[in-house]
Steps between C-alpha positions, in 0.01 A plus 500: 500500500336818366356582844835432660676726253249781559535471878887508469474801274281682750738402783801639312307818412385576853814390685774632277386743237267726692732561794786564254288756312396664830861530600590647156223756528623600850852532368383716208307723743798543731729580206245746365467683835884522533527634147236769568685601818827522318344698216347750744829542690695555177246755379504694823881500516511610129257790565675620813854495338374686190329775692799587714 
């Protein structure tokens, strides 16, 4: 039973948790890139409106 439990735990880890974590990391990276683009755009618009 211990071996069966360990195998089931490894199955759950590799088939459900790791892909979920990989998807979460991808989502965080995409959100981070979008946030940096928005930050740069807002900074440039703020500088151009202040100088004129």
